[in-house]
VOGU-3710 file (C-alpha; in Angstrom, 3 decimals, decimal comma):
1> mvkplmlapp> 170,599/172,449/103,629  169,405/172,942/100,031  165,708/173,475/99,642  164,001/171,570/96,769  162,543/174,772/95,319  166,049/176,202/94,910  166,920/173,339/92,555  163,890/173,858/90,305  165,189/176,776/88,152  168,542/175,146/87,243
11> lifaglavlf> 166,817/171,814/86,528  164,194/173,461/84,323  166,919/175,384/82,493  168,945/172,206/81,931  165,877/170,367/80,635  165,040/173,149/78,189  168,664/173,330/77,037  168,637/169,594/76,265  165,352/169,900/74,331  166,708/172,864/72,373
21> fvgmqrsdpd> 169,927/171,016/71,542  168,072/167,882/70,372  165,707/169,985/68,262  168,625/171,644/66,476  170,120/168,327/65,379  168,041/167,910/62,177  170,102/166,715/59,224  169,245/169,791/57,111  167,807/172,645/59,157  167,244/174,783/56,036
31> qlpsamegrk> 164,701/172,388/54,542  161,070/172,674/55,491  159,119/169,418/55,780  156,733/168,490/52,968  153,716/166,237/53,154  153,522/166,325/49,346  156,577/164,251/48,513  155,634/160,771/47,334  151,997/161,747/46,703  150,102/162,711/43,567
41> apavqvaalg> 150,346/166,417/42,894  147,179/168,356/43,735  145,058/169,726/40,923  146,116/172,751/38,939  143,687/175,627/39,542  144,925/178,739/37,784  143,683/181,542/35,567  145,272/182,307/32,215  148,214/184,709/32,249  149,313/186,380/29,050
51> tgpaltdaml> 149,038/184,946/25,560  151,356/181,942/25,909  150,288/178,375/26,678  147,989/178,269/29,703  148,872/175,805/32,453  146,313/173,009/32,815  145,920/170,051/35,104  146,278/167,751/32,080  149,797/169,130/31,446  150,787/168,173/34,961
61> repgvklvnf> 149,615/164,590/34,386  151,326/164,161/30,986  154,240/161,731/30,743  157,656/163,170/31,399  159,480/164,886/34,211  158,605/168,487/34,954  159,145/171,244/37,450  156,308/173,298/38,901  157,657/176,668/40,003  155,618/179,089/42,142
71> waswcapcra> 156,883/182,656/41,705  155,866/186,326/41,843  157,177/189,565/40,378  157,368/191,143/43,854  159,637/188,328/45,097  163,361/189,204/45,132  164,500/185,557/45,522  162,363/184,701/42,457  164,373/187,231/40,477  167,612/185,696/41,809
81> ehpvlkalaa> 166,652/182,140/40,777  165,339/183,131/37,345  168,645/182,640/35,461  168,839/179,064/36,820  165,301/178,373/35,567  166,183/179,813/32,155  169,258/177,562/31,980  167,166/174,497/32,892  164,594/175,401/30,244  167,401/175,773/27,682
91> egvtilgvny> 168,498/172,221/28,596  165,007/171,005/27,732  163,540/170,694/31,237  159,797/171,338/31,219  159,007/174,086/33,719  155,404/174,935/34,522  154,996/178,342/36,126  152,448/179,396/38,718  152,358/183,136/39,304  151,328/183,513/42,944
101> kdkpeaalqf> 149,138/186,361/44,262  150,520/188,865/41,790  149,204/191,577/39,493  149,020/190,218/35,930  150,673/193,288/34,415  153,573/193,075/36,900  154,011/189,352/36,243  154,078/189,852/32,470  156,555/192,746/32,836  158,794/190,478/34,968
111> leelgnpysa> 158,820/187,835/32,206  159,356/190,414/29,471  162,337/191,849/31,350  163,985/188,569/32,434  162,734/186,090/29,835  160,180/183,320/30,095  161,502/179,864/31,067  157,993/178,397/31,402  156,486/175,903/28,956  153,086/176,930/30,298
121> igaddngrmg> 151,984/179,415/32,917  148,970/180,312/35,008  148,037/182,771/37,733  147,046/181,711/41,246  145,405/185,037/42,006  143,726/184,088/45,285  146,366/181,594/46,500  144,031/178,563/46,443  146,430/176,371/44,473  149,276/177,422/46,748
131> ldwglygvpe> 147,256/176,295/49,768  146,481/172,942/48,149  150,168/172,423/47,406  151,254/173,355/50,963  153,105/176,456/49,854  155,095/178,312/52,516  155,896/181,213/50,185  157,614/181,966/46,918  159,692/180,783/45,289  158,929/177,109/45,715
141> tfvidgdgkv> 159,648/174,419/43,187  158,295/170,899/42,893  159,820/168,068/40,835  157,022/165,962/39,348  157,511/162,549/37,729  155,720/161,194/34,644  152,889/159,828/36,778  152,133/163,201/38,355  153,797/162,289/41,662  155,766/164,842/43,681
151> ilrhagpita> 159,375/163,671/43,968  160,803/166,777/45,651  159,643/170,087/47,081  162,209/172,827/47,407  161,301/175,980/49,323  163,389/178,997/48,444  165,359/180,062/45,406  167,189/177,506/43,309  170,862/178,422/43,393  173,656/176,695/41,468
161> gileerirpa> 174,439/174,636/44,583  170,810/173,638/45,180  170,484/172,748/41,508  173,360/170,268/41,737  172,658/168,953/45,255  168,871/168,604/45,176  167,129/169,425/41,888  169,241/167,429/39,415  169,206/164,266/41,607  165,417/164,613/41,955
171> laaaaagg> 165,039/165,063/38,192  167,106/161,911/37,675  165,023/160,003/40,239  161,820/161,190/38,572  163,098/160,099/35,159  164,004/156,687/36,597  160,477/156,218/37,881  160,585/157,840/41,306
//
């Protein structure tokens, strides 16, 4: 005769296995959820960085599609995505840079070494803006439409594949009015 307590461990294991399997069935497990998409972008709260145009909240609200890119000099994936950002800037895409929790001299050295793809830039020294935007880490990039609404949030570096699969379609959607 089988005792009920002997059945408990295999039944618990089977239940956990089913829950694990169902949890792994997301359509894109590499993408982190974002509560920002479809909402107005939070305010820009940055300090000036360097002598170029300083990022302001008004710039974010101006007509036209733009990218907001959070980056740092200490971030290896930021260095890897930088050529893609430079290529987008060369195509005429407006990219607003937010240097995240970085030393100003290191950030400026990074841009001097690799080039500056940003139309305007600011420093989020204490991470407050990153918190308001729901930042998981750097790099993160947001596609913003002409009304200041977040169309897409991409966590991680923008690669050539991500550019074609996610960023360009979001830029097109933003240009078409969301």
